[in-house]
Backbone bond lengths (Angstrom), bond angles and torsions (degrees), N, CA, C in turn:
res aa  C-N    CA-C-N  psi(-1)  N-CA   C-N-CA  omega(-1)  CA-C   N-CA-C  phi
1 M - - - 1.465 - - 1.517 110.96 -
2 R 1.353 115.49 -42.45 1.468 118.41 178.92 1.503 112.03 -65.22
3 I 1.340 116.78 -36.04 1.466 121.42 179.73 1.535 108.93 -65.71
4 L 1.347 116.63 -42.79 1.464 121.04 -179.83 1.524 109.49 -62.72
5 L 1.339 116.61 -43.95 1.455 120.80 179.71 1.497 110.81 -63.19
6 F 1.342 117.51 -41.10 1.457 121.82 178.44 1.529 111.57 -62.02
7 L 1.349 116.43 -41.70 1.452 120.65 179.26 1.507 110.90 -65.28
8 C 1.327 117.78 -39.91 1.476 121.35 -179.97 1.542 109.74 -63.85
9 V 1.323 115.91 -41.45 1.463 120.48 179.13 1.524 110.54 -64.24
10 C 1.316 116.22 -42.89 1.473 121.54 -179.69 1.532 109.99 -62.15
11 I 1.339 115.65 -45.75 1.449 119.75 -179.80 1.524 111.13 -61.99
12 S 1.329 115.10 -43.15 1.475 120.24 179.98 1.522 110.48 -62.47
13 M 1.334 116.82 -45.06 1.473 120.58 -179.02 1.516 110.69 -65.17
14 S 1.351 115.92 -36.87 1.452 120.07 179.16 1.508 111.24 -64.58
15 C 1.361 115.71 -40.96 1.447 121.70 -179.40 1.513 111.63 -62.65
16 W 1.379 114.27 -49.20 1.450 118.45 -178.30 1.530 112.56 -73.63
17 G 1.323 116.97 -18.80 1.440 119.85 179.31 1.522 113.42 -78.82
18 Q 1.313 116.34 -14.47 1.455 120.93 178.02 1.527 110.81 -73.88
19 K 1.313 114.99 154.52 1.467 118.98 176.86 1.532 110.81 -63.16
20 T 1.323 115.38 143.78 1.459 120.79 170.85 1.514 109.36 -65.99
21 T 1.330 116.81 141.10 1.461 121.15 177.53 1.537 110.15 -119.35
22 I 1.345 115.24 138.62 1.432 121.32 169.58 1.531 106.58 -100.32
23 Y 1.330 116.69 116.29 1.467 121.21 173.70 1.528 106.55 -97.71
24 T 1.321 116.21 131.92 1.463 120.65 178.03 1.517 107.83 -114.43
25 I 1.327 117.02 123.73 1.456 121.08 -179.99 1.513 109.60 -121.67
26 G 1.317 117.04 137.08 1.466 120.63 -178.20 1.506 111.03 165.76
27 D 1.333 114.82 -148.97 1.472 121.88 -170.36 1.542 110.79 -113.61
28 S 1.331 114.59 -160.75 1.454 121.02 -173.08 1.509 113.98 -66.20
29 T 1.326 118.52 -22.58 1.475 119.61 178.63 1.518 111.65 -69.27
30 M 1.351 116.19 -15.74 1.483 121.92 178.94 1.520 112.15 -107.71
31 A 1.297 117.10 -26.24 1.473 122.29 -162.56 1.554 114.50 -70.41
32 D 1.334 114.20 151.75 1.466 120.39 168.37 1.527 107.94 -68.37
33 K 1.335 115.53 144.47 1.464 120.33 -177.36 1.528 111.30 -108.80
34 I 1.315 115.06 153.61 1.459 120.66 176.54 1.554 108.88 -68.09
35 K 1.325 115.58 152.89 1.454 122.19 177.47 1.536 113.79 45.80
36 P 1.334 117.10 56.67 1.478 118.90 -173.80 1.514 115.12 -60.65
37 N 1.333 117.72 -22.19 1.464 119.42 177.42 1.536 112.90 -76.80
38 E 1.326 115.62 -15.09 1.458 120.68 -178.74 1.517 112.99 -114.22
39 N 1.338 114.52 -33.89 1.459 121.51 -174.24 1.518 111.51 -84.80
40 P 1.320 118.85 119.31 1.482 119.38 178.68 1.525 114.56 -73.59
41 E 1.323 116.96 -17.69 1.484 118.62 178.93 1.531 108.50 -70.36
42 T 1.345 115.72 133.61 1.455 120.26 -174.12 1.540 108.40 -140.39
43 G 1.324 118.34 132.10 1.448 121.61 171.88 1.526 110.37 -83.65
44 W 1.336 116.54 146.82 1.464 117.20 -174.82 1.518 112.12 -66.89
45 C 1.323 119.03 -28.04 1.447 120.49 176.56 1.525 112.02 -76.12
46 Q 1.325 115.53 -14.71 1.476 120.62 176.42 1.521 110.38 -66.84
47 V 1.306 117.48 -28.25 1.478 120.67 -178.81 1.519 112.78 -100.10
48 L 1.344 118.05 -2.18 1.458 120.36 178.13 1.534 114.46 -55.22
49 P 1.325 119.97 -37.60 1.482 119.57 -179.49 1.502 113.72 -54.00
50 S 1.333 118.55 -27.40 1.459 120.15 -178.69 1.514 112.91 -70.25
51 F 1.330 117.09 -11.35 1.484 120.66 -178.13 1.542 111.72 -100.90
52 F 1.350 116.67 -10.41 1.469 119.42 -173.89 1.515 112.09 -116.50
53 D 1.320 114.36 154.86 1.456 121.14 174.42 1.546 106.88 -82.58
54 L 1.316 116.91 101.11 1.438 121.59 -173.78 1.522 112.49 -75.19
55 N 1.324 117.61 -0.95 1.468 120.63 169.04 1.492 112.67 -77.23
56 T 1.367 115.77 -16.47 1.469 120.16 -175.18 1.527 112.87 -118.10
57 I 1.304 118.21 -13.90 1.454 120.75 -175.41 1.520 110.07 -146.37
58 I 1.333 117.23 153.28 1.451 123.40 177.65 1.533 108.60 -112.90
59 I 1.299 117.11 134.98 1.464 121.24 173.79 1.526 107.82 -110.82
60 D 1.306 115.65 115.93 1.471 122.93 -176.38 1.537 107.95 -114.95
61 N 1.307 114.38 97.46 1.471 119.76 -175.84 1.513 110.44 -84.31
62 R 1.337 116.75 106.30 1.458 122.25 -179.99 1.536 112.84 -100.31
63 A 1.334 117.89 2.94 1.474 121.25 178.01 1.529 108.49 -63.50
64 V 1.345 114.89 144.93 1.456 121.23 -175.80 1.526 109.79 -136.37
65 N 1.314 116.15 139.24 1.460 120.39 177.21 1.531 111.45 -52.32
66 G 1.318 116.21 136.46 1.463 120.96 170.07 1.512 117.10 80.63
67 R 1.339 116.93 2.76 1.472 118.13 -175.31 1.505 112.21 -90.90
68 S 1.344 113.71 142.95 1.454 121.70 170.24 1.541 105.90 -108.66
69 T 1.332 116.27 177.48 1.462 118.24 175.79 1.514 110.26 -58.84
70 K 1.345 114.94 -37.76 1.478 121.74 -176.74 1.530 111.23 -64.54
71 S 1.351 115.79 -53.20 1.472 118.98 -177.07 1.520 111.30 -71.14
72 F 1.318 117.47 -29.95 1.487 119.87 177.93 1.488 110.51 -63.35
73 I 1.313 115.24 -39.35 1.477 120.56 178.68 1.529 110.77 -74.37
74 K 1.341 116.68 -45.86 1.462 119.63 -176.19 1.510 112.29 -62.57
75 E 1.297 117.02 -33.72 1.458 120.96 -179.26 1.534 112.12 -82.52
76 K 1.338 117.33 8.39 1.465 123.33 178.54 1.506 113.79 66.30
77 R 1.319 115.99 17.84 1.471 118.13 179.40 1.528 110.91 -71.68
78 W 1.322 115.64 -36.39 1.462 117.95 175.47 1.521 111.68 -66.14
79 D 1.329 115.97 -41.78 1.459 119.47 177.67 1.523 111.60 -55.43
80 S 1.343 115.75 -39.65 1.460 120.61 -179.21 1.539 110.62 -65.28
81 V 1.324 116.53 -40.53 1.479 119.71 177.07 1.536 108.84 -68.10
82 Y 1.326 116.03 -49.52 1.487 120.07 -178.59 1.517 112.06 -54.76
83 N 1.297 118.02 -44.01 1.459 121.11 -178.44 1.521 112.64 -68.61
84 S 1.333 116.81 -17.55 1.467 119.73 -180.00 1.518 113.44 -96.26
85 L 1.324 117.08 -12.57 1.457 121.40 -175.16 1.518 111.68 -66.43
86 K 1.330 114.09 143.52 1.458 120.64 173.33 1.521 108.36 -135.25
87 P 1.328 118.59 162.96 1.472 120.26 -179.41 1.536 111.90 -54.70
88 G 1.318 114.50 135.34 1.468 120.51 178.57 1.498 115.23 93.68
89 D 1.331 117.38 -12.60 1.476 119.31 176.62 1.513 111.02 -70.95
90 Y 1.309 116.56 165.98 1.461 123.99 177.38 1.509 111.64 -120.53
91 V 1.322 115.47 147.06 1.476 119.81 174.38 1.510 108.08 -127.16
92 F 1.343 115.85 113.67 1.466 121.30 174.76 1.546 108.16 -88.51
93 I 1.327 117.59 126.16 1.452 121.31 -171.60 1.536 109.72 -123.77
94 Q 1.319 115.91 118.94 1.468 120.72 178.32 1.519 111.38 -144.01
95 F 1.298 117.52 103.75 1.467 122.72 177.13 1.541 108.20 -129.44
96 G 1.317 114.81 173.05 1.472 119.29 176.12 1.518 112.96 142.02
97 H 1.328 117.31 -42.97 1.469 120.31 -179.10 1.511 112.36 -52.44
98 N 1.329 115.03 -48.69 1.473 119.52 -175.01 1.513 114.58 -92.66
99 D 1.300 115.78 -18.47 1.481 119.18 171.76 1.519 111.11 -61.92
100 A 1.311 117.08 -22.78 1.473 121.48 -178.58 1.526 113.92 -86.94
101 K 1.336 118.62 4.06 1.457 121.81 -177.35 1.518 110.20 -76.27
102 V 1.331 116.88 86.40 1.485 121.74 -171.74 1.513 112.02 -66.78
103 A 1.328 118.15 -19.31 1.459 120.80 -178.97 1.521 113.81 -91.19
104 D 1.328 116.32 4.66 1.472 120.73 -175.65 1.538 108.67 -127.37
105 S 1.306 116.47 104.46 1.466 120.80 -177.13 1.539 112.94 -68.30
106 T 1.322 116.21 -19.72 1.470 119.27 -179.80 1.539 111.46 -77.87
107 R 1.341 116.53 -15.57 1.459 119.56 -176.11 1.541 114.15 -123.30
108 Y 1.285 116.79 -31.63 1.473 119.97 -172.90 1.528 111.57 -63.19
109 T 1.348 115.48 137.53 1.452 120.45 170.95 1.521 107.91 -134.35
110 N 1.320 115.72 143.04 1.464 120.23 170.58 1.525 107.88 -66.88
111 P 1.335 118.61 128.44 1.468 119.88 -175.39 1.512 113.32 -61.50
112 H 1.345 116.53 -31.85 1.465 120.30 -173.65 1.523 113.76 -91.11
113 T 1.341 116.88 -7.59 1.439 118.68 -179.10 1.546 110.60 -123.12
114 T 1.335 116.38 -84.79 1.462 120.00 -174.67 1.524 112.82 -61.46
115 Y 1.346 116.64 -46.02 1.460 119.17 -179.56 1.529 110.54 -58.46
116 R 1.326 114.15 -49.54 1.460 120.74 179.20 1.528 112.28 -55.72
117 H 1.335 115.62 -48.50 1.454 119.67 -176.91 1.543 112.38 -70.46
118 N 1.324 116.50 -30.05 1.478 118.07 174.11 1.506 111.32 -66.29
119 L 1.333 117.56 -40.98 1.463 121.19 177.06 1.513 109.89 -61.98
120 I 1.323 116.55 -43.32 1.452 120.72 178.89 1.537 110.97 -61.85
121 R 1.315 115.22 -38.84 1.454 119.60 177.24 1.536 111.25 -61.10
122 F 1.323 117.87 -47.17 1.466 121.00 179.14 1.538 109.54 -57.95
123 V 1.308 115.77 -44.22 1.449 120.95 -177.26 1.536 112.48 -65.28
124 T 1.315 115.03 -52.17 1.474 119.33 -174.86 1.530 112.14 -68.67
125 E 1.331 116.58 -38.70 1.467 119.25 179.68 1.518 111.74 -71.64
126 A 1.336 116.87 -35.63 1.491 119.07 176.11 1.519 109.25 -63.18
127 R 1.316 116.25 -44.80 1.471 120.56 -179.51 1.528 111.88 -65.14
128 A 1.320 115.89 -32.79 1.462 118.64 179.11 1.497 112.02 -64.91
129 K 1.342 116.93 -24.26 1.467 121.47 177.48 1.520 111.07 -92.57
130 G 1.333 118.56 3.07 1.450 120.68 -179.41 1.515 114.08 85.37
131 A 1.370 117.19 9.21 1.442 121.77 -179.35 1.549 110.00 -90.29
132 I 1.332 116.69 166.31 1.452 122.13 -178.52 1.523 108.86 -112.55
133 P 1.339 118.74 109.05 1.479 120.69 175.80 1.524 110.83 -79.53
134 I 1.321 116.61 145.27 1.447 122.78 173.06 1.535 107.87 -131.73
135 L 1.315 117.24 125.48 1.444 122.43 -177.38 1.520 111.15 -95.07
136 F 1.333 115.74 140.33 1.465 122.97 176.09 1.506 108.28 -127.07
137 S 1.331 117.71 135.59 1.458 119.10 170.78 1.528 108.38 -78.05
138 S 1.333 116.48 157.83 1.475 122.25 -176.63 1.525 111.42 -63.76
139 I 1.334 115.74 142.97 1.447 118.66 175.14 1.527 110.57 -67.65
140 A 1.319 115.56 150.20 1.454 121.30 -178.34 1.526 111.03 -71.21
141 R 1.323 114.68 151.14 1.449 120.98 169.12 1.521 109.11 -85.70
142 R 1.319 115.94 152.95 1.462 119.50 172.54 1.525 107.30 -78.50
143 N 1.340 116.48 97.16 1.457 120.45 -170.71 1.511 108.76 -137.69
144 F 1.368 116.40 73.38 1.454 122.13 179.52 1.528 110.25 -87.37
145 N 1.340 116.07 139.07 1.461 117.58 173.78 1.506 109.84 -85.98
146 E 1.346 117.16 -174.93 1.459 121.74 -174.88 1.519 112.37 -64.96
147 Q 1.313 116.83 -20.52 1.463 120.72 178.18 1.526 112.71 -92.21
148 G 1.333 116.68 3.82 1.443 120.84 177.83 1.528 112.76 80.96
149 V 1.324 117.70 19.57 1.446 122.51 178.28 1.530 109.37 -94.29
150 L 1.311 117.51 128.90 1.463 121.64 178.34 1.518 109.65 -76.22
151 I 1.334 117.89 122.66 1.446 124.87 -176.69 1.493 109.84 -106.51
152 G 1.329 116.97 130.25 1.475 120.68 178.42 1.504 112.20 -70.09
153 T 1.333 116.61 151.11 1.471 121.68 -176.20 1.525 112.11 -125.39
154 H 1.319 119.07 -1.59 1.461 120.31 -170.97 1.520 115.68 -98.42
155 G 1.302 116.75 3.15 1.466 119.45 174.75 1.522 113.14 55.30
156 E 1.340 115.59 -132.37 1.462 121.89 -173.31 1.532 113.88 -86.75
157 Y 1.320 116.81 -3.62 1.487 118.11 -174.63 1.515 113.05 -64.96
158 P 1.339 119.68 -46.49 1.474 118.37 178.03 1.536 112.80 -60.97
159 L 1.326 116.16 -35.40 1.452 118.98 177.43 1.519 111.44 -60.06
160 E 1.316 118.24 -43.00 1.455 120.20 178.93 1.526 112.88 -64.65
161 V 1.342 116.07 -34.17 1.464 117.11 176.89 1.519 110.12 -65.01
162 R 1.331 115.63 -42.04 1.476 120.42 178.66 1.529 110.33 -61.76
163 L 1.340 117.25 -42.02 1.447 120.86 -177.92 1.529 112.01 -67.22
164 V 1.333 116.25 -42.49 1.468 120.01 178.23 1.551 108.52 -64.03
165 A 1.322 117.35 -43.39 1.464 119.29 178.76 1.538 111.91 -59.69
166 Q 1.322 115.73 -40.75 1.435 120.60 -179.02 1.552 111.57 -70.54
167 E 1.320 116.14 -47.49 1.445 119.96 -176.40 1.508 114.33 -68.69
168 Y 1.355 116.62 -32.42 1.445 121.12 -178.57 1.515 112.48 -105.24
169 Q 1.317 115.46 9.72 1.477 121.91 177.76 1.555 111.68 49.82
170 V 1.328 112.49 54.68 1.461 119.73 179.45 1.515 109.05 -102.05
171 P 1.344 117.83 134.97 1.458 119.40 173.02 1.533 109.69 -52.55
172 F 1.337 116.12 133.53 1.462 121.50 -172.31 1.535 110.50 -135.50
173 I 1.339 114.23 136.59 1.468 120.16 173.43 1.513 108.03 -123.51
174 D 1.309 116.05 123.48 1.468 121.67 -175.04 1.513 109.48 -86.86
175 L 1.325 115.45 76.71 1.454 119.50 -178.55 1.511 112.65 -65.83
176 E 1.334 117.58 -26.52 1.474 118.19 175.02 1.520 110.40 -58.98
177 Y 1.314 115.44 -48.14 1.475 120.39 -179.00 1.533 110.27 -62.55
178 F 1.308 116.59 -50.99 1.465 119.85 -174.72 1.541 111.21 -67.46
179 S 1.317 117.43 -35.02 1.471 119.55 177.71 1.528 111.86 -73.24
180 E 1.342 116.96 -28.96 1.473 119.39 171.96 1.505 109.78 -63.78
181 Q 1.317 116.78 -44.41 1.468 120.98 177.68 1.522 110.92 -59.32
182 L 1.349 115.03 -41.54 1.464 119.87 -179.97 1.525 111.74 -62.20
183 E 1.348 115.72 -49.53 1.466 120.51 179.67 1.511 110.12 -58.17
184 Q 1.306 117.33 -44.66 1.472 120.73 -177.66 1.510 111.71 -67.62
185 S 1.338 118.46 -33.60 1.443 120.79 -178.94 1.538 110.02 -69.79
186 Y 1.329 116.08 -29.50 1.475 118.82 178.23 1.543 110.84 -80.63
187 G 1.325 116.08 -31.66 1.472 119.14 -178.95 1.516 113.46 90.09
188 V 1.316 115.36 172.50 1.447 121.74 -172.06 1.526 113.30 -57.13
189 E 1.305 117.61 -48.84 1.471 120.75 -174.56 1.518 112.02 -86.44
190 K 1.321 118.02 -47.33 1.449 120.40 -175.26 1.531 111.26 -67.10
191 S 1.344 118.03 -24.26 1.490 120.16 179.09 1.521 112.09 -64.90
192 K 1.316 117.45 -16.02 1.463 120.73 174.89 1.511 111.45 -59.51
193 E 1.341 116.35 -27.67 1.435 121.21 179.00 1.542 112.12 -63.85
194 L 1.330 116.28 -23.86 1.474 121.28 179.56 1.511 112.71 -78.74
195 H 1.338 115.50 -12.00 1.435 121.73 -173.46 1.521 110.49 -125.23
196 L 1.309 117.47 -154.90 1.480 121.70 -174.55 1.511 110.22 -115.51
197 F 1.330 114.19 93.05 1.477 119.44 179.27 1.531 107.30 -127.99
198 F 1.342 114.93 111.78 1.441 119.82 179.21 1.530 108.59 -139.99
199 K 1.310 115.42 137.18 1.442 120.56 172.80 1.534 109.90 -76.32
200 A 1.332 116.05 159.27 1.493 119.49 176.95 1.524 110.06 -54.19
201 G 1.324 115.65 129.66 1.470 120.67 179.16 1.519 114.78 82.54
202 E 1.325 117.98 -4.13 1.461 120.18 -176.65 1.530 112.35 -78.08
203 H 1.342 115.42 -33.41 1.497 118.52 -179.67 1.521 108.60 -134.05
204 P 1.340 117.81 131.23 1.467 120.12 -175.31 1.546 113.55 -61.74
205 Y 1.303 117.81 -25.02 1.487 119.86 179.82 1.516 111.16 -73.34
206 Y 1.328 115.97 -26.57 1.480 121.07 178.83 1.539 108.91 -125.54
207 P 1.322 117.42 70.58 1.468 120.65 -175.69 1.523 114.29 -57.72
208 E 1.340 116.40 -28.95 1.454 120.10 179.19 1.526 112.50 -93.51
209 G 1.310 117.48 3.52 1.442 121.81 178.70 1.551 110.70 93.88
210 K 1.328 115.06 169.59 1.477 120.12 -177.67 1.529 108.97 -157.15
211 S 1.313 115.60 138.16 1.447 122.86 172.18 1.516 109.16 -134.75
212 D 1.320 117.68 104.08 1.464 121.47 -171.78 1.545 108.27 -137.51
213 D 1.329 115.44 112.96 1.475 120.95 -179.07 1.497 114.05 -87.76
214 T 1.345 117.61 -5.30 1.477 121.21 -173.54 1.516 111.91 -99.78
215 H 1.316 115.36 -51.95 1.462 120.08 -172.50 1.529 111.57 -81.96
216 L 1.304 114.99 158.71 1.439 121.91 -170.53 1.522 114.46 -99.92
217 S 1.311 116.78 142.90 1.453 121.72 165.81 1.505 108.90 -78.95
218 R 1.310 117.34 175.27 1.467 119.90 175.81 1.533 110.95 -58.26
219 K 1.328 114.58 -40.23 1.485 118.75 179.03 1.512 110.22 -64.45
220 G 1.325 116.70 -46.59 1.445 119.95 179.78 1.504 113.24 -61.08
221 A 1.346 115.93 -43.19 1.459 120.32 -179.59 1.539 111.10 -64.57
222 T 1.304 116.54 -38.87 1.455 120.99 178.18 1.520 111.76 -66.01
223 E 1.342 114.94 -40.54 1.478 118.49 175.90 1.532 111.86 -61.03
224 I 1.335 116.75 -46.43 1.474 119.89 -179.55 1.510 111.16 -66.54
225 A 1.325 118.45 -41.81 1.468 120.20 178.19 1.519 111.21 -62.64
226 T 1.354 116.92 -38.24 1.439 121.08 178.02 1.542 111.65 -61.28
227 I 1.345 114.66 -41.30 1.463 120.10 178.22 1.523 109.50 -66.41
228 A 1.333 116.29 -45.85 1.473 120.12 -178.68 1.552 110.63 -59.14
229 V 1.308 117.36 -45.64 1.460 120.33 179.02 1.508 111.51 -65.00
230 R 1.313 116.67 -40.88 1.471 120.32 178.16 1.540 110.92 -57.34
231 E 1.337 114.56 -45.37 1.472 118.88 -178.42 1.527 111.32 -74.84
232 L 1.322 118.18 -33.29 1.446 119.86 176.44 1.521 111.23 -61.86
233 K 1.319 117.48 -41.22 1.456 120.22 178.32 1.522 112.50 -58.70
234 K 1.304 117.43 -32.69 1.458 122.22 -179.61 1.523 112.38 -67.61
235 L 1.342 115.99 -21.32 1.464 119.52 -178.00 1.498 113.40 -75.83
236 N 1.372 115.90 -12.34 1.480 120.53 177.97 1.518 112.85 54.94
237 L 1.320 114.59 46.50 1.468 119.76 175.92 1.519 109.84 -91.19
238 R 1.314 116.46 169.31 1.468 120.59 176.22 1.521 110.47 -60.60
239 L 1.327 116.09 -17.76 1.451 123.15 178.21 1.534 111.21 -56.49
240 N 1.329 117.22 -26.22 1.483 119.89 -176.99 1.503 112.30 -63.18
241 A 1.315 117.66 -17.70 1.465 119.87 178.23 1.500 114.43 -74.26
242 F 1.323 116.52 -12.72 1.473 120.77 -169.53 1.550 114.53 -105.45
243 Y 1.316 117.25 -0.50 1.449 118.61 179.38 1.518 111.33 -75.94
244 K 1.320 117.85 155.95 1.428 121.39 172.70 1.514 109.88 -63.98
245 K 1.318 116.13 142.91 1.463 120.47 -178.66 1.519 110.26 -74.40
């Protein structure tokens, strides 16, 4: 009995002695990109390490281009994160862009049913492992109308994130709102700097040019990450101990 108790204590001490990990799960707006020294497209979680003291915390970005809550689960990507979680870890959760793909049965989710329940699954299973989930609404697209008004494109998905956060008392950052403010502060033309706009021959990675209102440039990703960290600090979580001084 004493040996068993000793082993349990050792395992517990070993678990808590490990570095805290932030797992980030989501889509291309968060994901690390291939050839980062050449590719101007940048996920906002790709630049998160610059805000944290990596001697004290690990950032494990599991977000992947093109994934919805449905495909992330089906491909066992959530299982991989779940199996790695330990008490005190964090899970940043941001989906929605690809859940809205109504023409793709492998990704589409009804916002009020499957999407909602997938978010609840991430939250409850993370908590079951002693981890802390944090929900983020999807970042806004650069979608100005002819009058220069920014029009939302995410439908009911951000609402469901807010509702799940409220009902399950999950820390929540409304990145849709804050990114809308960011886009509007830059204005119709200058906001292109936050995304991927290149004329043919302007950038070697896009020799034929590029016009993309959804994905982020390095500048855009840094702006979003700055906002996310600013709002995270306001939550007064244990996470505040891990930022760079």
